[in-house]
Rosetta silent file (secondary structure, phi, psi, omega in degrees, C-alpha in Angstrom):
SEQUENCE: MTMNISANLQSLFTWNTKQVFVFLAAEYETPKKPLNQISLWDGIIPSKDHAKFWIHTSNKYRFIDQQFAR
SCORE:     score description
SCORE:     0.000 S_00000001
   1 L     0.000  137.014  174.349  121.276  100.806   77.182 S_00000001
   2 E  -118.199  151.192 -179.465  119.662   98.064   75.128 S_00000001
   3 E  -134.138  140.749  169.886  118.745   94.585   76.284 S_00000001
   4 E  -114.783  115.789 -176.861  117.973   91.347   74.506 S_00000001
   5 E  -118.614  123.963  173.349  116.023   89.050   76.787 S_00000001
   6 E  -126.863  139.610 -177.947  115.035   85.530   75.820 S_00000001
   7 E  -155.334  150.941  171.421  113.332   83.108   78.167 S_00000001
   8 E  -124.622  100.391 -177.304  111.258   79.978   78.251 S_00000001
   9 L  -105.066   18.614 -177.126  109.137   80.092   81.410 S_00000001
  10 H   -60.775  -30.910 -178.868  106.590   77.498   80.290 S_00000001
  11 H   -68.604  -14.805  178.108  107.647   75.092   83.059 S_00000001
  12 H   -76.671  -18.262 -177.124  106.384   77.594   85.657 S_00000001
  13 L   -89.484  127.394  174.365  102.799   77.129   84.496 S_00000001
  14 L  -122.141 -173.284  179.870  100.739   74.358   86.063 S_00000001
  15 L   -61.508  -21.166 -174.463   96.998   73.723   86.124 S_00000001
  16 L  -108.301    7.303 -178.200   96.705   76.336   88.914 S_00000001
  17 L   -92.172  123.565 -179.682   98.923   79.136   87.518 S_00000001
  18 L   -92.114  -40.818  178.611   97.011   82.169   86.278 S_00000001
  19 L  -163.310  162.435 -179.655   99.953   84.433   85.389 S_00000001
  20 E  -126.287  131.556  176.178  103.645   84.910   86.177 S_00000001
  21 E   -97.513  129.624 -179.849  105.308   88.172   87.146 S_00000001
  22 E  -128.203  151.389  175.332  108.942   88.516   86.010 S_00000001
  23 E  -151.059  156.038  176.517  111.592   91.193   86.437 S_00000001
  24 E  -117.418  123.445 -178.101  115.232   91.800   85.646 S_00000001
  25 E  -124.173  153.411  176.233  117.279   93.566   88.307 S_00000001
  26 E  -122.102  145.449  175.015  120.901   94.665   88.526 S_00000001
  27 E  -120.537  142.285  178.388  123.048   95.046   91.624 S_00000001
  28 E  -150.156  163.261 -179.276  126.145   97.214   91.886 S_00000001
  29 L  -112.444  149.214  171.467  128.506   98.680   94.487 S_00000001
  30 L  -130.998  164.300  179.620  129.617  102.260   95.125 S_00000001
  31 L   -58.587  -33.018 -177.331  132.196  103.597   97.591 S_00000001
  32 L   -90.103  -21.496 -175.933  129.449  104.895   99.905 S_00000001
  33 L  -140.171  118.341 -174.953  126.988  102.020   99.602 S_00000001
  34 L   -71.485  -24.177 -179.194  127.977   98.363   99.185 S_00000001
  35 L  -131.054  119.435  174.938  124.627   97.218   97.766 S_00000001
  36 E  -126.432  142.944 -179.784  122.545   99.112   95.210 S_00000001
  37 E  -133.028  144.241  177.550  119.688   97.605   93.215 S_00000001
  38 E  -141.902  138.735  176.218  117.793   98.793   90.169 S_00000001
  39 E   -87.132  122.139 -177.230  114.906   97.254   88.264 S_00000001
  40 E   -95.186  -31.266 -177.107  115.748   97.175   84.556 S_00000001
  41 E  -160.948  148.170  172.551  112.649   95.462   83.149 S_00000001
  42 E  -147.284  159.607  179.762  109.436   93.819   84.319 S_00000001
  43 E  -164.194  166.374  176.624  106.526   92.088   82.736 S_00000001
  44 E  -118.423  125.549  177.338  103.483   89.904   83.239 S_00000001
  45 E   -98.193  110.289 -171.300  103.250   86.590   81.414 S_00000001
  46 L   -78.672  -18.504 -176.949   99.500   85.939   81.088 S_00000001
  47 L  -162.855  167.626  178.467   99.598   82.292   79.966 S_00000001
  48 H   -61.321  -31.637  179.060  101.781   79.341   79.043 S_00000001
  49 H   -63.843  -26.205 -179.442  101.344   80.279   75.380 S_00000001
  50 H  -100.538    4.091 -171.206  103.158   83.577   76.054 S_00000001
  51 L   -83.167   -6.173  174.648  105.819   82.108   78.352 S_00000001
  52 E  -111.950  111.671 -170.882  108.415   81.541   75.622 S_00000001
  53 E  -148.228  163.270  174.686  109.534   84.955   74.428 S_00000001
  54 E  -136.341  128.992 -177.955  112.307   87.178   73.114 S_00000001
  55 E  -128.034  133.497  170.964  112.371   90.919   73.822 S_00000001
  56 E  -114.512  119.520 -175.911  114.637   93.627   72.440 S_00000001
  57 E  -142.564  154.384  175.501  114.237   96.831   74.444 S_00000001
  58 E  -126.081  147.366  178.098  115.984  100.119   75.187 S_00000001
  59 L   -78.457  148.320  179.806  115.545  102.311   78.225 S_00000001
  60 L   -80.945  -30.716 -173.641  113.851  105.688   77.771 S_00000001
  61 L  -124.522  153.852  177.043  115.831  107.453   80.477 S_00000001
  62 L   -70.847  147.466  173.119  119.426  107.403   81.657 S_00000001
  63 L   -87.505  123.321 -179.980  120.231  105.513   84.832 S_00000001
  64 L  -128.149  124.943  175.251  121.690  107.918   87.375 S_00000001
  65 L   -70.802  128.319 -176.417  122.818  106.923   90.842 S_00000001
  66 H   -60.238  -24.897  177.130  121.247  109.396   93.279 S_00000001
  67 H   -61.376  -32.301 -176.339  124.580  109.662   95.085 S_00000001
  68 H  -105.931    2.840 -179.381  125.998  111.370   91.999 S_00000001
  69 L   -69.116  148.840  179.445  122.875  113.289   90.900 S_00000001
  70 L  -104.905    0.000    0.000  123.100  117.056   90.693 S_00000001
């Protein structure tokens, strides 16, 4: 899976903001469990100067639901 993430988080920074933690999560349903969540990406934005960004990334490992793991 590949992801293209673009964001402008500059408005989150005020005089008292040191850094911002961000993450991208997905939710999905299975027959046995109505709510499943997985973290797809996370990062730390260290300053307002870095808060406008574009990321192209691919996962290193396959996502496997433990219900179906062998």
